[in-house]
C-alpha positions as CSV (number, residue, x, y, z in Angstrom):
1,M,-107.7,8.1,-8.5
2,I,-110.3,5.3,-8.9
3,K,-111.6,6.9,-12.0
4,K,-108.2,6.9,-13.7
5,A,-107.1,3.3,-12.5
6,P,-109.2,1.2,-14.8
7,I,-108.0,3.2,-17.9
8,I,-104.4,2.8,-16.8
9,S,-105.0,-1.0,-15.9
10,L,-106.6,-1.5,-19.3
11,L,-103.5,0.0,-21.1
12,C,-101.2,-2.1,-19.1
13,A,-103.1,-5.2,-20.0
14,I,-103.5,-4.3,-23.7
15,I,-99.6,-3.8,-23.7
16,Y,-98.9,-7.0,-22.0
17,V,-101.1,-9.0,-24.4
18,I,-99.7,-7.4,-27.5
19,L,-96.2,-7.9,-26.4
20,L,-97.0,-11.4,-25.6
21,K,-98.1,-12.0,-29.1
22,I,-94.8,-10.3,-30.3
23,I,-92.7,-12.6,-28.0
24,V,-94.5,-15.7,-29.4
25,V,-94.3,-14.7,-33.1
26,S,-90.7,-13.7,-32.9
27,G,-89.6,-16.9,-31.0
28,M,-88.1,-15.3,-27.9
29,T,-89.5,-18.0,-25.8
30,R,-87.2,-20.6,-27.5
31,I,-84.1,-18.5,-26.7
32,Q,-82.2,-20.4,-23.9
33,I,-81.1,-17.2,-22.0
34,P,-81.9,-17.6,-18.2
35,M,-84.4,-15.1,-16.8
36,L,-85.0,-13.4,-20.1
37,S,-88.7,-14.2,-20.0
38,T,-89.0,-12.9,-16.4
39,L,-87.0,-9.6,-17.2
40,V,-89.1,-9.0,-20.2
41,S,-92.4,-9.7,-18.1
42,V,-91.3,-7.4,-15.4
43,S,-90.4,-4.5,-17.9
44,I,-93.7,-5.0,-19.8
45,I,-95.6,-4.5,-16.5
46,A,-93.5,-2.1,-14.6
47,V,-93.1,0.6,-17.3
48,P,-96.7,1.4,-17.8
49,L,-97.4,0.9,-14.0
50,Y,-94.8,3.5,-13.2
51,I,-96.2,5.9,-15.8
52,G,-99.6,5.5,-14.5
53,L,-98.4,6.1,-10.9
54,L,-96.7,9.2,-11.9
55,Y,-99.9,10.3,-13.8
56,I,-102.1,9.6,-10.7
57,R,-99.6,11.5,-8.5
58,K,-99.7,14.5,-10.8
59,K,-103.5,14.7,-11.4
60,S,-105.2,13.2,-8.4
61,Y,-102.8,14.0,-5.5
62,N,-101.5,17.5,-6.7
63,N,-98.1,16.0,-7.3
64,S,-97.7,15.3,-3.6
65,M,-98.0,11.5,-2.8
66,N,-96.8,9.3,0.2
67,F,-96.0,5.7,0.1
68,G,-99.5,4.5,1.3
69,Q,-101.1,6.4,-1.4
70,A,-98.7,5.1,-4.1
71,F,-99.0,1.7,-2.8
72,Y,-102.7,1.7,-2.7
73,S,-102.9,3.1,-6.3
74,G,-100.3,0.5,-7.5
75,I,-102.2,-2.4,-5.9
76,I,-105.7,-1.3,-7.5
77,I,-103.9,-0.9,-10.9
78,S,-102.3,-4.4,-10.3
79,I,-105.5,-6.2,-9.6
80,L,-107.4,-4.5,-12.5
81,S,-104.6,-5.2,-14.9
82,A,-104.6,-8.8,-14.0
83,C,-108.5,-9.0,-14.4
84,F,-108.1,-7.3,-17.8
85,V,-105.4,-9.7,-18.9
86,F,-107.6,-12.7,-17.9
87,G,-110.5,-11.1,-19.7
88,I,-108.6,-10.3,-22.9
89,L,-106.9,-13.6,-23.0
90,A,-110.3,-15.4,-22.4
91,L,-111.9,-13.5,-25.2
92,L,-108.9,-14.3,-27.5
93,E,-109.3,-17.9,-26.7
94,I,-113.0,-17.9,-27.4
95,N,-112.2,-16.2,-30.9
96,N,-109.4,-18.6,-31.4
97,V,-106.8,-15.8,-32.0
98,L,-103.7,-16.0,-29.8
99,I,-104.0,-19.2,-28.0
100,P,-103.3,-21.5,-30.9
101,D,-99.9,-19.8,-31.2
102,L,-99.3,-20.1,-27.4
103,I,-100.2,-23.7,-27.6
104,A,-98.0,-24.4,-30.7
105,D,-95.1,-22.6,-29.1
106,N,-95.5,-24.6,-25.9
107,K,-95.4,-27.8,-27.8
108,L,-92.2,-26.6,-29.7
109,S,-90.6,-25.7,-26.4
110,A,-91.4,-29.1,-24.9
111,A,-90.1,-30.9,-28.1
112,A,-86.8,-28.8,-28.0
113,Y,-86.3,-29.6,-24.2
114,I,-86.7,-33.3,-24.9
115,K,-84.4,-33.2,-27.9
116,N,-81.7,-31.2,-26.1
117,F,-81.7,-32.5,-22.4
118,H,-82.8,-36.0,-23.0
119,P,-85.0,-36.5,-19.9
120,T,-86.0,-39.7,-18.3
121,P,-89.2,-41.5,-19.5
122,E,-91.0,-40.3,-16.4
123,E,-89.9,-36.8,-17.1
124,I,-91.0,-37.1,-20.9
125,K,-94.5,-38.3,-19.7
126,E,-94.8,-35.4,-17.3
127,I,-93.8,-33.0,-20.0
128,N,-96.3,-34.4,-22.4
129,N,-99.0,-34.2,-19.7
130,N,-98.2,-30.6,-19.0
131,T,-98.4,-29.8,-22.7
132,T,-101.9,-31.6,-23.0
133,N,-102.9,-29.5,-19.8
134,S,-102.0,-26.3,-21.7
135,T,-105.0,-27.1,-24.2
136,L,-107.5,-26.9,-21.4
137,P,-110.0,-24.0,-21.4
138,Y,-108.7,-20.8,-20.2
139,A,-105.3,-22.3,-19.0
140,F,-103.2,-19.6,-20.6
141,A,-105.5,-17.0,-19.1
142,K,-105.4,-18.4,-15.7
143,V,-101.5,-18.6,-15.9
144,H,-101.1,-15.1,-17.1
145,F,-103.5,-13.7,-14.6
146,A,-101.4,-15.1,-11.8
147,I,-98.3,-13.9,-13.5
148,V,-99.5,-10.4,-14.0
149,L,-101.0,-10.2,-10.5
150,L,-97.7,-11.4,-8.9
151,I,-95.3,-9.4,-10.9
152,S,-97.3,-6.3,-10.8
153,G,-98.0,-6.6,-7.1
154,F,-94.3,-6.8,-6.4
155,S,-93.5,-4.1,-8.9
156,S,-96.1,-1.7,-7.4
157,T,-94.5,-2.2,-3.9
158,I,-91.1,-1.2,-5.2
159,L,-92.3,1.5,-7.5
160,S,-94.3,3.1,-4.7
161,I,-91.0,3.9,-3.0
162,F,-89.8,5.8,-6.1
163,V,-93.1,7.5,-6.9
164,R,-93.7,8.9,-3.4
165,N,-92.4,12.4,-2.6
166,K,-93.7,12.9,0.9
167,D,-92.6,11.1,3.9
168,T,-95.5,9.1,5.5
169,F,-94.4,9.1,9.0
170,T,-93.7,12.8,9.3
171,E,-97.0,13.5,7.8
172,I,-98.8,11.6,10.4
173,N,-97.0,13.4,13.2
174,K,-98.2,16.8,11.9
């Protein structure tokens, strides 16, 4: 299982970064639909994670996997995916590829928020401070590392219930 986890994790990370670029270019972040970005992030992470867990169940555990094995596999894939996302975004920042689009999108979102919701001067100062903080080195890499780690950790816990096909407790009693 350990031999296949980095490959699955790298695929999850590449898919996440590519779809992050598509989301930024298409302007989906400026759509004011509640929970849309969270739903998209969960589906981006959960689908490759589910396919990877099924692949691991089939190839490594002879199509017989309990919850503990599925959870362990999912957590390993989650941690490695988050590390790969951090590495890919850090490399993209060094090469100045994706990060300028994210910074510009962040500035446009902040300007649209200020225009539409008319916040107080203190809130405007905080929004401008947060926008300035987004230009710090590796800011987006750190944020997306945390996002991927949290979402994939929760997703792997839930997906482990669906992937398992053996009961853990009856297996221990045998």
